[in-house]
N, C-alpha and C positions, 0 to 999 in steps of 0.2 A: 470598525476597522477589520475585524476578522472576517465578517461577511463579504467585504469588498475583496479581501485577499482570496477567499474561497471562490468568489465569482470569477476573478481573474484567472485563478488556477483552473477552474472548471472549463473556462473558455479555451485556455491554452491546451489543456490535456485533451479536450474534445477535438481540437484542431490538428493534433499530431497525426501525420499520415502513417498508415501501416500497410504493409503489403497485403494483398487480398489473401485470405486464408480459407481453406476448406476445413471447417471444424463444426462441431456440433453446436446447436443452439437449443436452449431449454425454454419451453413456453412459460410465460407468466400471464397472470390475469389482470395486471395493472399497467398503467402507462407511466406512473410516477414511482420511482424506487422507494420513496419515503412511505408509500402506502403498503409495502410488503410487510406481512406479519412474520413472526419468528418461524412458524411452520413452513411458510413459502420460501423463506431464505434458506432454511435447512434443506428443503427439496432442491432448490437451485444449486446449492453447494454440492450436494450429493451427485447431482447430474454432471457437474463440471469438474470436480476436484481432481480426478485422475488425469483428465485431459490437460488441466492447467499445469500440473507439475511436469508432465511429459513435453508439452509444447515449450514451456520456458527453458527447459534443459536441452532442447533440440540442437542448438548451436554450440553447446559446450560451456556455457557460462558457469563459472565455479559456484557462485551463490545459488543460481537456479538449480543446479544439480544437488545442492546440499540442504537447502533451507527447510525442507519438510522433516528433517531429522532434528530440528531445533525446537525450542520451547514456543508453543503457541500462546498468544497473550489474551485470547478471547474465546468464549464458548461457541461462537459462530461469527460469520461475517456480519457487518452492520454498515449502514450508510450514514455518514456523518456530515456530508456536504462537501468535503474536500475531495480532491482527486476526481473531479468531474462527476460528482454524485454517484460514484461507483460503490458497490458493496466491497468492504475492505476486511482483510484478515491478516494480522501482523505476526511474524515469527521472529524470535530473538535468538542469536547464537549464544553459546555458552558464556562468552565474555560479557554480553549485554544483559542476559536474562535476569540476574539477581537485581540489578538496579532498575531496569525497565519495569519489571513486574511490581515494583513498589508503587508505581503510578504517582510518584511524588510531584507536587505542584510548585515547589520552590527549592532552590539550592541544589538542583540536580546536576551532577557531573558524571557523564558516562565515561567509562574507561576506554582508553585507546584500544582498538581492535574490536569494538562493539560493531555488530552488523545487524541491521533490521531489514527484513524482506516483507513487503506488503503485497499480498495477492489482491487482485481487483477483478470485479465482475461488472460488466457494462449491461445496463438494461436499455433496450431499444424501445422507445415509446411508440414508434411507428409500427414495428413488426411484432410488438409484445413478446419479446424473447430476451433471454439472458445469454451473454457470450463472455468468454475469457477476455479480460482486459490486461494491461501491462502488469508486470511485477516491478514494483518500485523498491529501490534499495538505498539505504543510508549506511555509510561506513564512517566510523569515528577514527581519525588519524591521531598521530602523536601531536602534542602541543606545538603549535606554530606551523604545522604541515599545510594547512589551508586556512590562513588567517582571515580571508574574506568571507568564509562560511563557518566560522567558529570550529574549524578543524573537521567538519563533516564533508564528505564527498557523496554527492547524489548521483544515482545511476538508475537505469531501468532496462527491462528486457521486454520486448514486444511478445505477443502471443505466438510469433513464429520463431522465437529464440534469438532474434537479432537485437543488438543493443539500440536503445533509444538515444536520440541526439537532442540535447538541449543545453542551455547555458546554466551553470551552477547557480547563478544569481536568481534564476527563475524560481527554483525550488526553495532556495534559502530565503528569498524575500517573503515567502509565505510562512516558512517555519520560524522565522524570527519573532513571530507573534507569540511563540512559546519559549522565549529566551530564558526565563527563570527555570524552565524544565529542560535546559540544554537542547532547545529546538525541537523537542519531542511532542507530538500530538498523540494522545493515547486513544485506545478504543473507547467507545461509549461506555459509560459506567455500568449500564445494565448487562453488558456482555463480557466485562473484564473477568479474567480468571482470578480466583482468590488465592492469596499466598498463605 
C-alpha cells in the first residue's frame, strides 16, 4: 500500500509544472538517486544548500524565510522514495521539534502550531545533475480546523519562491499511511539525529 502511495505521489510531484529557473546544477555520477552514497549526498547538499534557502525565500514566504533557524531532524538529506524520489531534509519549528524528534511510531499527537519544512533535491537521470526541488511544508492547526486532513495543512514553495498549487487531499492521501504517527513520515533511521 505504501509503495503504491509513493508511486502515485512521485508521479504527481514529478508532473508539477514549475517556472523555468536559472539556477545552479551539481553534477552527479549516477542516474538513480538510490545509488548515491553518503559522501555524494553531502557533496550535493554542500553545492546547493545556500541556493536552496535563498530561492525558497525569494517571494517572501514566511516559512521559507525562517526554516533554516529551526531544528534539523537528520544528519544529511536522504532519499526514501516519497516526494518523487528526491533527497529530503526536514526541519521542525520550536513547537514541533520535541515531539517530532522522538520519531515515535504510535500514539503521536503533534501540538497545534507545529510546522515542518522539508527541503528537496531532484536528481536528473538524463542530465546526471542535482537541482533544488520544492520546499514541502506541513502545519498542524487547532483541533477541528481541518477535519479532512487531521488538522494538517499542506503547502509547498517552488524553487523560484512561488507557492505550489495542489489539493490538500493529494498530500493527505499519502500521509494517512502514517496515521498512528499523526501523519508523519520520518527521515530514514540511518540519518536521524539522536535526542
